[in-house]
DRENKEMI-999879 format. One record per atom (N, C-alpha, C): residue in three letters; atom name; x, y, z. Coordinates in nm, 4 decimals. Layout:
! DRENKEMI-999879
res atom px py pz
Ala CA X Y Z
...
! end
This chain:
! DRENKEMI-999879
res atom px py pz
Met N 0.0783 -0.1111 -0.0009
Met CA -0.0097 -0.0301 -0.0012
Met C 0.0795 0.1492 -0.0047
Asp N 0.0332 0.2130 -0.0887
Asp CA 0.0975 0.3740 -0.0928
Asp C 0.1125 0.4565 0.0333
Thr N 0.2383 0.4528 0.1230
Thr CA 0.2356 0.5777 0.2052
Thr C 0.2946 0.6556 0.2242
Gly N 0.2223 0.7567 0.2425
Gly CA 0.2381 0.9122 0.2393
Gly C 0.3127 0.9699 0.4111
Leu N 0.2923 0.9050 0.5274
Leu CA 0.3130 0.9442 0.6149
Leu C 0.3068 0.8027 0.7286
Ala N 0.4039 0.8506 0.7827
Ala CA 0.4155 0.7169 0.8620
Ala C 0.4605 0.7778 1.0071
Ile N 0.3594 0.7649 1.1461
Ile CA 0.3635 0.8337 1.2798
Ile C 0.3947 0.6828 1.3229
Phe N 0.5774 0.6901 1.3769
Phe CA 0.6005 0.6022 1.4593
Phe C 0.5601 0.6639 1.6400
Asp N 0.5848 0.5171 1.7066
Asp CA 0.5904 0.5291 1.8655
Asp C 0.7319 0.5330 1.8530
Leu N 0.7404 0.5770 2.0133
Leu CA 0.9397 0.5717 2.0142
Leu C 0.9842 0.4474 2.0937
Asp N 0.9220 0.4629 2.2409
Asp CA 1.0078 0.3240 2.2966
Asp C 0.9283 0.1754 2.2536
Gly N 1.0066 0.1065 2.2163
Gly CA 0.9640 -0.0073 2.2373
Gly C 0.9618 -0.0318 2.0514
Thr N 0.9589 0.0763 2.0150
Thr CA 0.9358 0.0804 1.8404
Thr C 1.0574 0.1202 1.7617
Leu N 1.1044 0.2908 1.7977
Leu CA 1.2632 0.2852 1.7190
Leu C 1.3493 0.2786 1.8106
Leu N 1.3460 0.3039 1.9394
Leu CA 1.4555 0.2504 2.0239
Leu C 1.4046 0.1784 2.1474
Tyr N 1.5086 0.1154 2.1811
Tyr CA 1.5505 0.0069 2.3011
Tyr C 1.5661 0.1058 2.4272
Thr N 1.4897 0.1464 2.4549
Thr CA 1.5103 0.2343 2.6273
Thr C 1.4850 0.2000 2.7606
Ala N 1.4617 0.0552 2.7484
Ala CA 1.3801 0.0030 2.8864
Ala C 1.5206 0.0000 2.9877
Glu N 1.6289 -0.0292 2.9732
Glu CA 1.7612 -0.0371 3.0840
Glu C 1.7760 0.1309 3.1436
Asp N 1.7762 0.2454 3.0306
Asp CA 1.7732 0.4059 3.0917
Asp C 1.6398 0.4139 3.1496
Leu N 1.5344 0.3856 3.1033
Leu CA 1.4037 0.4206 3.1813
Leu C 1.3867 0.3678 3.3494
Gly N 1.4264 0.2370 3.2946
Gly CA 1.4406 0.1746 3.4733
Gly C 1.5628 0.1912 3.5514
Gly N 1.6768 0.2640 3.5219
Gly CA 1.8025 0.3205 3.5981
Gly C 1.7478 0.4193 3.6816
Ala N 1.6737 0.5118 3.5571
Ala CA 1.6199 0.6496 3.6166
Ala C 1.4940 0.6271 3.7239
Val N 1.4093 0.5685 3.6860
Val CA 1.3285 0.5072 3.8199
Val C 1.3874 0.3944 3.9243
Asp N 1.4998 0.3699 3.9297
Asp CA 1.5387 0.3323 4.0439
Asp C 1.6134 0.3899 4.1072
His N 1.7123 0.4989 4.0519
His CA 1.7344 0.6003 4.1598
His C 1.6466 0.6884 4.1951
Ala N 1.5144 0.7214 4.1320
Ala CA 1.4279 0.8251 4.2242
Ala C 1.3849 0.6892 4.3587
Leu N 1.4086 0.5945 4.3305
Leu CA 1.3666 0.5172 4.4402
Leu C 1.4120 0.4931 4.5238
Lys N 1.5562 0.4310 4.5088
Lys CA 1.6999 0.4436 4.5772
Lys C 1.7048 0.5660 4.6881
Val N 1.6951 0.6880 4.6496
Val CA 1.7336 0.8049 4.7546
Val C 1.5806 0.7781 4.8128
Arg N 1.4884 0.7279 4.8129
Arg CA 1.3897 0.7517 4.9022
Arg C 1.3890 0.6104 4.9813
Gly N 1.5002 0.5287 4.9596
Gly CA 1.4935 0.4098 5.0453
Gly C 1.3881 0.3163 4.9801
Leu N 1.3529 0.3285 4.9075
Leu CA 1.2129 0.2306 4.8253
Leu C 1.2593 0.1391 4.7614
Pro N 1.2410 0.0017 4.7521
Pro CA 1.2575 -0.1137 4.6741
Pro C 1.2619 -0.0923 4.5450
Arg N 1.3719 -0.1319 4.4408
Arg CA 1.3436 -0.1372 4.2511
Arg C 1.2908 -0.2148 4.2348
His N 1.3418 -0.2534 4.1061
His CA 1.2726 -0.3253 4.0018
His C 1.3629 -0.3756 3.9092
Thr N 1.3176 -0.4934 3.8385
Thr CA 1.3879 -0.5495 3.7556
Thr C 1.3825 -0.4801 3.6178
Thr N 1.4536 -0.4937 3.4883
Thr CA 1.4062 -0.4101 3.3684
Thr C 1.3053 -0.4898 3.3239
Gln N 1.2548 -0.6219 3.3413
Gln CA 1.1983 -0.6391 3.2747
Gln C 1.0391 -0.6124 3.3843
Glu N 1.0441 -0.5967 3.4554
Glu CA 0.9478 -0.5667 3.5399
Glu C 0.9015 -0.4292 3.4918
Tyr N 1.0106 -0.3255 3.4763
Tyr CA 0.9670 -0.1796 3.3918
Tyr C 0.9298 -0.1970 3.2538
Val N 0.9873 -0.3104 3.1787
Val CA 0.8932 -0.3066 3.0550
Val C 0.7488 -0.3219 3.0584
Arg N 0.7000 -0.3731 3.2027
Arg CA 0.5574 -0.4038 3.1961
Arg C 0.4853 -0.2352 3.2125
Met N 0.5705 -0.2004 3.2582
Met CA 0.5197 -0.0396 3.3164
Met C 0.5332 0.0740 3.2577
Val N 0.5799 0.0462 3.1307
Val CA 0.5942 0.1255 3.0436
Val C 0.5090 0.1861 2.9175
Gly N 0.5199 0.2982 2.8951
Gly CA 0.4036 0.3317 2.7931
Gly C 0.3124 0.3858 2.7756
His N 0.2790 0.4839 2.9504
His CA 0.1579 0.5265 2.9593
His C 0.1933 0.6750 3.0196
Gly N 0.3425 0.7130 2.9575
Gly CA 0.3828 0.8010 3.0367
Gly C 0.4609 0.7999 3.1555
Ile N 0.5770 0.9170 3.1801
Ile CA 0.6340 0.8699 3.2844
Ile C 0.5844 0.9097 3.3909
Arg N 0.5160 0.9696 3.4458
Arg CA 0.4134 0.9760 3.5776
Arg C 0.3356 0.9009 3.6071
Asn N 0.2909 0.7853 3.5001
Asn CA 0.2229 0.6196 3.5619
Asn C 0.3439 0.5749 3.5666
Leu N 0.4204 0.5887 3.5253
Leu CA 0.5768 0.4887 3.5083
Leu C 0.6062 0.5000 3.6451
Val N 0.5945 0.5983 3.7372
Val CA 0.6735 0.6173 3.8678
Val C 0.5926 0.6008 3.9676
Thr N 0.4710 0.6339 3.9149
Thr CA 0.3560 0.5760 4.0128
Thr C 0.3221 0.4450 4.0270
Arg N 0.3402 0.3803 3.9178
Arg CA 0.3858 0.2010 3.9504
Arg C 0.4793 0.1454 3.9671
Ala N 0.5932 0.2520 3.9712
Ala CA 0.6994 0.1438 4.0391
Ala C 0.6943 0.1960 4.1571
Leu N 0.6294 0.2617 4.2759
Leu CA 0.6033 0.2613 4.4051
Leu C 0.5759 0.1668 4.4866
Pro N 0.5911 0.1599 4.5901
Pro CA 0.4882 0.0471 4.6836
Pro C 0.3398 0.1256 4.7106
Glu N 0.2178 0.0202 4.6357
Glu CA 0.1021 0.0060 4.6224
Glu C 0.0523 0.1271 4.7288
Glu N 0.1289 0.1170 4.8719
Glu CA 0.0323 0.2269 4.9270
Glu C 0.0871 0.3931 4.9468
Leu N 0.1732 0.3820 4.8147
Leu CA 0.2185 0.5297 4.8269
Leu C 0.1914 0.5739 4.7102
Arg N 0.0983 0.4739 4.6128
Arg CA 0.0358 0.5545 4.4351
Arg C -0.0580 0.6618 4.4694
Thr N -0.0552 0.6627 4.6207
Thr CA -0.2112 0.7981 4.5816
Thr C -0.1228 0.9412 4.6372
Asp N 0.0037 0.9278 4.6578
Asp CA 0.0831 1.0449 4.7345
Asp C 0.1304 1.1192 4.6331
Asp N 0.0749 1.2305 4.5528
Asp CA 0.1130 1.3046 4.4641
Asp C 0.2237 1.3619 4.5060
Arg N 0.2262 1.4297 4.6469
Arg CA 0.3796 1.5296 4.6865
Arg C 0.4702 1.4368 4.6278
Leu N 0.4945 1.2909 4.7139
Leu CA 0.5781 1.2035 4.6734
Leu C 0.6214 1.1403 4.5124
Ile N 0.5099 1.1695 4.4516
Ile CA 0.5285 1.1170 4.3253
Ile C 0.5915 1.2250 4.2532
Asp N 0.5504 1.3921 4.2259
Asp CA 0.6005 1.5074 4.1652
Asp C 0.7690 1.5138 4.2229
Glu N 0.7839 1.4430 4.3310
Glu CA 0.9115 1.4737 4.3945
Glu C 0.9940 1.3538 4.3256
Ala N 0.9441 1.2736 4.3207
Ala CA 1.0485 1.1579 4.2736
Ala C 1.0519 1.1369 4.0901
Leu N 0.9317 1.2657 4.0477
Leu CA 0.9647 1.2625 3.8684
Leu C 1.0816 1.3844 3.8727
Val N 1.0877 1.4872 3.9565
Val CA 1.1437 1.5373 3.9156
Val C 1.3377 1.5021 3.9314
Asp N 1.3438 1.3807 4.0311
Asp CA 1.4503 1.3065 4.0572
Asp C 1.4884 1.2007 3.9103
Phe N 1.3850 1.1549 3.8667
Phe CA 1.3788 1.0907 3.7273
Phe C 1.4381 1.1385 3.6351
Lys N 1.3719 1.2773 3.6260
Lys CA 1.3885 1.3585 3.4831
Lys C 1.5317 1.3982 3.4619
Ser N 1.5754 1.4566 3.6156
Ser CA 1.7318 1.4918 3.5908
Ser C 1.8447 1.4182 3.6270
Tyr N 1.8031 1.2692 3.6677
Tyr CA 1.8870 1.1603 3.6311
Tyr C 1.9125 1.0752 3.5040
Tyr N 1.7397 1.0666 3.4532
Tyr CA 1.6967 1.0126 3.3057
Tyr C 1.7958 1.0935 3.2059
Glu N 1.7535 1.2324 3.2028
Glu CA 1.8401 1.3650 3.1086
Glu C 1.9748 1.3008 3.1460
Ala N 2.0751 1.2809 3.1852
Ala CA 2.1913 1.2623 3.2295
Ala C 2.2648 1.1349 3.1798
His N 2.1608 1.0306 3.1590
His CA 2.1813 0.8941 3.1288
His C 2.1072 0.8423 2.9729
Ile N 2.0195 0.9629 2.9507
Ile CA 1.9556 0.8947 2.8738
Ile C 1.9580 0.7878 2.7553
Ala N 2.1126 0.8074 2.6924
Ala CA 2.1420 0.7317 2.6150
Ala C 2.2307 0.6447 2.6791
Asp N 2.2537 0.5886 2.8072
Asp CA 2.3680 0.5224 2.7982
Asp C 2.3495 0.3383 2.7576
Thr N 2.2193 0.2862 2.7811
Thr CA 2.2251 0.1880 2.6855
Thr C 2.0947 0.1694 2.5624
Thr N 2.0560 0.2917 2.5709
Thr CA 1.9612 0.3011 2.4536
Thr C 2.0250 0.3238 2.3219
Val N 1.9733 0.2296 2.2323
Val CA 2.0252 0.2147 2.0962
Val C 1.8506 0.2102 2.0110
Pro N 1.8732 0.2189 1.8868
Pro CA 1.8462 0.1882 1.8104
Pro C 1.7835 0.0459 1.7599
Tyr N 1.6740 0.0203 1.7449
Tyr CA 1.6542 -0.1309 1.6831
Tyr C 1.6897 -0.1525 1.5642
Pro N 1.7411 -0.2929 1.5599
Pro CA 1.8373 -0.3597 1.4207
Pro C 1.7270 -0.2597 1.2752
Gly N 1.7860 -0.2113 1.2165
Gly CA 1.7219 -0.2136 1.0745
Gly C 1.6452 -0.0563 1.1116
Ile N 1.6338 0.0074 1.2257
Ile CA 1.5339 0.0890 1.2067
Ile C 1.5926 0.2285 1.1369
Val N 1.7290 0.2332 1.1493
Val CA 1.7742 0.4009 1.0843
Val C 1.8039 0.3526 0.9699
Glu N 1.8164 0.2469 0.9118
Glu CA 1.8405 0.2643 0.7675
Glu C 1.6846 0.2506 0.7057
Ile N 1.5630 0.2306 0.7723
Ile CA 1.4382 0.2098 0.7285
Ile C 1.3949 0.3373 0.7426
Met N 1.3895 0.4285 0.8065
Met CA 1.4196 0.6133 0.8374
Met C 1.4349 0.6848 0.7548
Asp N 1.5560 0.6332 0.7405
Asp CA 1.6430 0.7277 0.5963
Asp C 1.5789 0.6967 0.4314
Asp N 1.5615 0.5648 0.4497
Asp CA 1.4891 0.5416 0.3375
Asp C 1.3555 0.5632 0.3034
Leu N 1.2826 0.5673 0.4009
Leu CA 1.1426 0.5829 0.3690
Leu C 1.1535 0.8173 0.3492
Ser N 1.2665 0.8286 0.4451
Ser CA 1.2660 1.0074 0.3949
Ser C 1.2890 1.0737 0.2423
Ala N 1.4183 0.9237 0.1824
Ala CA 1.4273 0.9312 0.0759
Ala C 1.3766 0.9478 0.0163
Lys N 1.2631 0.8463 -0.0047
Lys CA 1.1200 0.7816 -0.0962
Lys C 1.0508 0.9126 -0.0933
Gly N 1.0107 0.9949 0.0208
Gly CA 0.9199 1.1295 -0.0076
Gly C 0.8492 1.0792 0.0902
Val N 0.8628 0.9891 0.1784
Val CA 0.7280 0.9430 0.2949
Val C 0.7453 1.0748 0.4037
Lys N 0.6548 1.1286 0.4733
Lys CA 0.6449 1.2361 0.5245
Lys C 0.6276 1.1391 0.7044
Leu N 0.7447 1.2007 0.7399
Leu CA 0.7698 1.1218 0.9032
Leu C 0.7223 1.1843 1.0666
Ala N 0.6816 1.1171 1.1517
Ala CA 0.6533 1.1836 1.2499
Ala C 0.6720 1.0889 1.3842
Val N 0.6610 1.1487 1.5218
Val CA 0.7184 1.0408 1.5759
Val C 0.5872 1.1269 1.7368
Ala N 0.5381 1.0278 1.7564
Ala CA 0.4164 1.0214 1.8543
Ala C 0.4186 0.9346 1.9575
Ser N 0.4454 0.9795 2.0951
Ser CA 0.4720 0.9067 2.2067
Ser C 0.4078 0.9499 2.3236
Asn N 0.4635 0.8394 2.4084
Asn CA 0.3822 0.8950 2.5707
Asn C 0.4783 0.9609 2.6842
Lys N 0.6184 0.9552 2.5726
Lys CA 0.7178 0.9414 2.6915
Lys C 0.7277 1.1306 2.7404
Tyr N 0.7784 1.1933 2.8165
Tyr CA 0.7687 1.3451 2.8166
Tyr C 0.8381 1.3832 2.6983
Gln N 0.7725 1.5423 2.6799
Gln CA 0.8039 1.6228 2.5416
Gln C 0.9716 1.5918 2.5374
Lys N 1.0344 1.6614 2.6319
Lys CA 1.1751 1.7073 2.6025
Lys C 1.2489 1.5639 2.6097
Gly N 1.2404 1.4414 2.6348
Gly CA 1.3154 1.3053 2.6530
Gly C 1.2973 1.3078 2.5019
Thr N 1.1503 1.2844 2.4767
Thr CA 1.1482 1.2340 2.3374
Thr C 1.2337 1.3411 2.2259
Glu N 1.2063 1.4395 2.2474
Glu CA 1.2962 1.5284 2.1656
Glu C 1.4343 1.5080 2.1501
Ile N 1.5334 1.4749 2.2971
Ile CA 1.6517 1.4363 2.2588
Ile C 1.6877 1.3204 2.2541
Leu N 1.6042 1.2238 2.2231
Leu CA 1.6200 1.0870 2.1676
Leu C 1.6503 1.0951 2.0230
Ile N 1.5173 1.1622 1.9605
Ile CA 1.4930 1.1667 1.8121
Ile C 1.6256 1.2450 1.7187
Arg N 1.6130 1.4013 1.8306
Arg CA 1.7465 1.4713 1.7425
Arg C 1.9011 1.3617 1.7484
Lys N 1.9242 1.2800 1.8990
Lys CA 2.0304 1.1955 1.8769
Lys C 2.0203 1.1104 1.7741
Phe N 1.9483 1.0070 1.7701
Phe CA 1.9418 0.8789 1.6979
Phe C 1.8957 0.9187 1.5347
Phe N 1.8470 1.0782 1.5064
Phe CA 1.7741 1.0560 1.3810
Phe C 1.8052 1.2043 1.3483
Pro N 1.9599 1.2506 1.3553
Pro CA 1.9773 1.3665 1.3231
Pro C 1.9477 1.4354 1.2073
Ser N 1.9561 1.3633 1.0494
Ser CA 1.9200 1.3807 0.9378
Ser C 1.8046 1.3791 0.8993
Ile N 1.6681 1.3140 0.9392
Ile CA 1.5505 1.3271 0.9496
Ile C 1.4873 1.4806 0.9703
Asp N 1.3861 1.4879 0.8903
Asp CA 1.3536 1.6407 0.8667
Asp C 1.1963 1.5660 0.8987
Phe N 1.1489 1.5414 1.0449
Phe CA 1.0365 1.4926 1.0918
Phe C 0.9280 1.6404 1.0667
Val N 0.7885 1.6051 1.0348
Val CA 0.6833 1.6568 1.0425
Val C 0.6787 1.7207 1.1765
Ala N 0.6458 1.6371 1.2597
Ala CA 0.6047 1.6434 1.4221
Ala C 0.6971 1.5876 1.4807
Ile N 0.7561 1.6179 1.6407
Ile CA 0.7937 1.5297 1.7548
Ile C 0.6751 1.5838 1.8328
Leu N 0.6396 1.4596 1.8852
Leu CA 0.5067 1.4635 1.9826
Leu C 0.5245 1.3746 2.0610
Gly N 0.5695 1.4623 2.2104
Gly CA 0.5567 1.3505 2.3223
Gly C 0.4580 1.3998 2.4168
Asn N 0.4674 1.3431 2.5624
Asn CA 0.3620 1.3948 2.6412
Asn C 0.3126 1.5456 2.6537
Cys N 0.2739 1.6050 2.6391
Cys CA 0.2677 1.7473 2.6679
Cys C 0.1336 1.7637 2.6736
Glu N 0.1015 1.9167 2.7672
Glu CA -0.0451 1.9724 2.8034
Glu C -0.1012 1.9799 2.6451
Arg N -0.0618 1.9886 2.5332
Arg CA -0.1517 2.0694 2.4114
Arg C -0.2211 1.9208 2.3804
Phe N -0.2126 1.8001 2.4244
Phe CA -0.2549 1.6818 2.3782
Phe C -0.2743 1.5792 2.4505
Pro N -0.4079 1.5123 2.4807
Pro CA -0.4038 1.3684 2.5819
Pro C -0.2923 1.2478 2.5152
Leu N -0.2760 1.1763 2.6219
Leu CA -0.1903 1.0973 2.5834
Leu C -0.2532 0.9762 2.5067
Lys N -0.1989 0.9241 2.3776
Lys CA -0.2544 0.8016 2.3553
Lys C -0.3014 0.6869 2.4502
Pro N -0.4115 0.6206 2.3854
Pro CA -0.4822 0.6338 2.2672
Pro C -0.5803 0.7155 2.2148
Asp N -0.6093 0.8543 2.2807
Asp CA -0.6402 0.9681 2.2223
Asp C -0.5948 1.0050 2.0480
Ala N -0.6809 0.9985 1.9892
Ala CA -0.6570 1.0426 1.8285
Ala C -0.6028 1.1841 1.7927
Ala N -0.6020 1.2797 1.9169
Ala CA -0.5480 1.4182 1.8499
Ala C -0.4313 1.4358 1.8382
Val N -0.3476 1.3568 1.8776
Val CA -0.2012 1.3632 1.7987
Val C -0.2286 1.3366 1.6291
Val N -0.3141 1.1965 1.6200
Val CA -0.3010 1.1777 1.4720
Val C -0.3837 1.3220 1.4134
Glu N -0.4769 1.3320 1.4426
Glu CA -0.5501 1.4342 1.3559
Glu C -0.4556 1.5981 1.3013
Tyr N -0.3673 1.6144 1.4317
Tyr CA -0.2985 1.6876 1.3986
Tyr C -0.1793 1.6869 1.3459
Ile N -0.1006 1.5713 1.3390
Ile CA -0.0001 1.5243 1.2570
Ile C -0.0555 1.5308 1.0978
Leu N -0.1761 1.4537 1.0731
Leu CA -0.2418 1.4460 0.9245
Leu C -0.2508 1.5733 0.9146
Asp N -0.3120 1.7226 0.9645
Asp CA -0.3283 1.8427 0.9566
Asp C -0.1977 1.9142 0.8827
Lys N -0.0691 1.8756 0.9842
Lys CA 0.0110 1.9562 0.9598
Lys C 0.0940 1.8821 0.8239
Ala N 0.0707 1.7637 0.8133
Ala CA 0.1793 1.6952 0.7098
Ala C 0.0950 1.7203 0.5667
Gly N -0.0664 1.7463 0.5682
Gly CA -0.1720 1.7422 0.4370
Gly C -0.1343 1.6180 0.3632
Val N -0.1420 1.5268 0.4204
Val CA -0.1377 1.3971 0.3755
Val C -0.2895 1.3054 0.4331
Ala N -0.3160 1.2567 0.2689
Ala CA -0.4824 1.1628 0.3279
Ala C -0.4897 1.1048 0.4173
Arg N -0.5507 1.0966 0.4713
Arg CA -0.6168 0.9798 0.6182
Arg C -0.5318 0.8368 0.5406
Glu N -0.6163 0.7904 0.4116
Glu CA -0.5831 0.6574 0.3578
Glu C -0.4436 0.6246 0.3203
Lys N -0.3557 0.7245 0.3673
Lys CA -0.2009 0.7086 0.2870
Lys C -0.1098 0.6985 0.4318
Ala N -0.1865 0.7269 0.5584
Ala CA -0.0982 0.7367 0.6765
Ala C -0.1242 0.6305 0.6997
Val N -0.0297 0.6004 0.8392
Val CA -0.0039 0.4765 0.9137
Val C 0.0680 0.5069 1.0185
Met N 0.0054 0.3969 1.1196
Met CA 0.0650 0.4300 1.2611
Met C 0.1755 0.2942 1.2845
Val N 0.3231 0.3175 1.3347
Val CA 0.3834 0.1704 1.3838
Val C 0.4093 0.2474 1.4960
Gly N 0.3822 0.0962 1.5650
Gly CA 0.4154 0.0889 1.7207
Gly C 0.3759 -0.0263 1.8305
Asp N 0.4331 -0.0297 1.9205
Asp CA 0.4406 -0.1816 1.9918
Asp C 0.3452 -0.2071 2.0719
Ser N 0.1949 -0.1727 2.0813
Ser CA 0.1697 -0.1650 2.1495
Ser C -0.0062 -0.1385 2.1067
Gly N -0.0734 -0.2303 2.2242
Gly CA -0.2242 -0.1808 2.1800
Gly C -0.2421 -0.0712 2.1861
Ser N -0.1803 0.0408 2.3015
Ser CA -0.2207 0.2027 2.3015
Ser C -0.1905 0.2382 2.1663
Asp N -0.0929 0.1999 2.0534
Asp CA -0.0535 0.2743 1.9684
Asp C -0.1548 0.2340 1.8109
Ile N -0.1990 0.0381 1.8360
Ile CA -0.3272 0.0111 1.7469
Ile C -0.4416 0.0876 1.7430
Lys N -0.4723 0.1359 1.9020
Lys CA -0.6063 0.2058 1.9713
Lys C -0.5831 0.3316 1.8652
Thr N -0.4773 0.3895 1.8880
Thr CA -0.4763 0.5177 1.8566
Thr C -0.4737 0.5387 1.6760
Ala N -0.4305 0.4125 1.6161
Ala CA -0.4651 0.4123 1.4845
Ala C -0.6245 0.4056 1.4509
Leu N -0.7109 0.3377 1.5226
Leu CA -0.8126 0.2737 1.4643
Leu C -0.8988 0.4095 1.5567
Asn N -0.8649 0.5044 1.6529
Asn CA -0.9329 0.6253 1.6857
Asn C -0.9168 0.7076 1.5785
Gly N -0.8151 0.7250 1.5009
Gly CA -0.7940 0.8356 1.4180
Gly C -0.7912 0.7955 1.2685
His N -0.8782 0.6367 1.2477
His CA -0.9332 0.5854 1.1307
His C -0.8198 0.6078 0.9986
Ile N -0.6544 0.5125 1.1030
Ile CA -0.5479 0.5466 0.9933
Ile C -0.5066 0.3716 0.9908
Arg N -0.4406 0.3311 0.8863
Arg CA -0.3929 0.1994 0.9290
Arg C -0.2644 0.1812 1.0351
Ser N -0.2814 0.0677 1.0695
Ser CA -0.1753 0.0108 1.1337
Ser C -0.0975 -0.1075 1.1270
Val N 0.0492 -0.0868 1.1842
Val CA 0.1682 -0.1903 1.1696
Val C 0.2268 -0.1884 1.3283
Ala N 0.1650 -0.3303 1.3636
Ala CA 0.2561 -0.3313 1.5209
Ala C 0.3813 -0.3937 1.4952
Val N 0.4947 -0.3791 1.5487
Val CA 0.6188 -0.4089 1.5391
Val C 0.6333 -0.5233 1.6819
Thr N 0.6892 -0.6339 1.6469
Thr CA 0.6718 -0.7505 1.7871
Thr C 0.8153 -0.7444 1.8581
Trp N 0.9167 -0.6341 1.8276
Trp CA 1.0195 -0.6719 1.8794
Trp C 0.9818 -0.5817 2.0572
Gly N 0.9353 -0.5165 2.0417
Gly CA 0.9070 -0.4299 2.1775
Gly C 0.8924 -0.4795 2.2978
Tyr N 0.7853 -0.4042 2.3776
Tyr CA 0.7214 -0.4199 2.4801
Tyr C 0.6222 -0.4778 2.5301
Arg N 0.5399 -0.5433 2.4295
Arg CA 0.4330 -0.5853 2.4512
Arg C 0.4622 -0.7093 2.3646
Asp N 0.3871 -0.8303 2.4490
Asp CA 0.3347 -0.9859 2.3644
Asp C 0.2955 -0.9357 2.2733
Glu N 0.3260 -1.0559 2.1608
Glu CA 0.2099 -1.0503 2.0500
Glu C 0.0536 -1.0117 2.0535
Ser N 0.0302 -1.1146 2.1587
Ser CA -0.1496 -1.1476 2.1560
Ser C -0.1915 -1.0211 2.1909
Ala N -0.0762 -0.9387 2.2492
Ala CA -0.1698 -0.8038 2.2721
Ala C -0.1915 -0.6971 2.1203
Leu N -0.1461 -0.7453 2.0205
Leu CA -0.1164 -0.6647 1.9163
Leu C -0.1974 -0.7453 1.7809
Leu N -0.3004 -0.8191 1.7692
Leu CA -0.3422 -0.8967 1.6998
Leu C -0.4298 -0.7748 1.6452
Glu N -0.5140 -0.6821 1.6937
Glu CA -0.6094 -0.5894 1.6501
Glu C -0.5342 -0.5263 1.5570
Ala N -0.4123 -0.4957 1.5130
Ala CA -0.2780 -0.4497 1.4023
Ala C -0.3680 -0.5166 1.2964
Asp N -0.4022 -0.3887 1.1965
Asp CA -0.3931 -0.4254 1.0613
Asp C -0.2576 -0.5073 0.9808
Thr N -0.1450 -0.4641 1.0483
Thr CA -0.0211 -0.5880 0.9992
Thr C 0.0601 -0.6024 1.1263
Leu N 0.1116 -0.7293 1.1496
Leu CA 0.2254 -0.7564 1.2081
Leu C 0.3507 -0.7468 1.1165
Ala N 0.4425 -0.6908 1.1816
Ala CA 0.5728 -0.6982 1.1407
Ala C 0.7134 -0.7392 1.2812
His N 0.7361 -0.8663 1.2465
His CA 0.8416 -0.9433 1.3276
His C 0.9567 -0.9168 1.2811
Thr N 0.9897 -0.8510 1.2054
Thr CA 1.1527 -0.8408 1.1597
Thr C 1.1455 -0.7010 1.0908
Pro N 1.2686 -0.5951 1.0801
Pro CA 1.2646 -0.4903 0.9493
Pro C 1.2413 -0.5418 0.8405
Ala N 1.2837 -0.6429 0.7556
Ala CA 1.1959 -0.6677 0.6546
Ala C 1.1014 -0.6853 0.6095
Glu N 1.0179 -0.7001 0.7236
Glu CA 0.8606 -0.7139 0.7315
Glu C 0.8790 -0.5901 0.7419
Leu N 0.8886 -0.5124 0.8364
Leu CA 0.8347 -0.3829 0.8343
Leu C 0.8617 -0.3014 0.7298
Arg N 0.9795 -0.3083 0.6432
Arg CA 0.9891 -0.2342 0.5292
Arg C 0.8494 -0.2975 0.4492
Ser N 0.8623 -0.3913 0.4377
Ser CA 0.7354 -0.4695 0.3075
Ser C 0.6246 -0.3735 0.3753
Ala N 0.5645 -0.3443 0.4828
Ala CA 0.4124 -0.3098 0.5187
Ala C 0.4267 -0.1459 0.5134
Leu N 0.5930 -0.1249 0.5144
Leu CA 0.5430 0.0152 0.4195
Leu C 0.5770 0.1082 0.3014
Gly N 0.5482 -0.0380 0.2651
Gly CA 0.5969 -0.0191 0.0886
Gly C 0.7633 0.0402 0.0112
Leu N 0.8446 -0.0267 0.0999
Leu CA 0.9856 -0.0129 0.0915
Leu C 1.0627 -0.1325 -0.0047
! end
């Protein structure tokens, strides 16, 4: 299918970020003397914004303490931005896919539930040559995915017909975002969710080669 616009999720789709995210949450927990978690446990918490990530990492009895959460978020952000790419890397073949889409004239955008500054830092670091239509993280302007407001904004800014747009992600939230925005979805299976959670996607991509094919490369 002809693709004119590809909207990508970030964590678990373009980049492996779990260890650096987990390390930053561990730091916020450690300074408070709270129990920490494994990387795999953090993987299950990622995807709904950093406030939800930090909240879910707290002991259950502390998850309604907004002041504690706010303070932990400050420590999380400070540590994360200093260590944001210690272990974070693009998934195999992703840089080449992005470069090839751009060279083909496909418009590219990022729609992530990661906070805005963190999203921008990572995209500029790992995809510096790509002229993105939009780089959107969690900010006051738009609700978190799966609300389709980000899709509507990107479609309008790109000037691309809805039927030529696709959302690429690794979670049910990304698939629902595409459904809510009435665009095609491709779910990659190398990310942070089990394949069983991705079955509503229009296409599953198990490898970079399958993603290339799904995007018309």
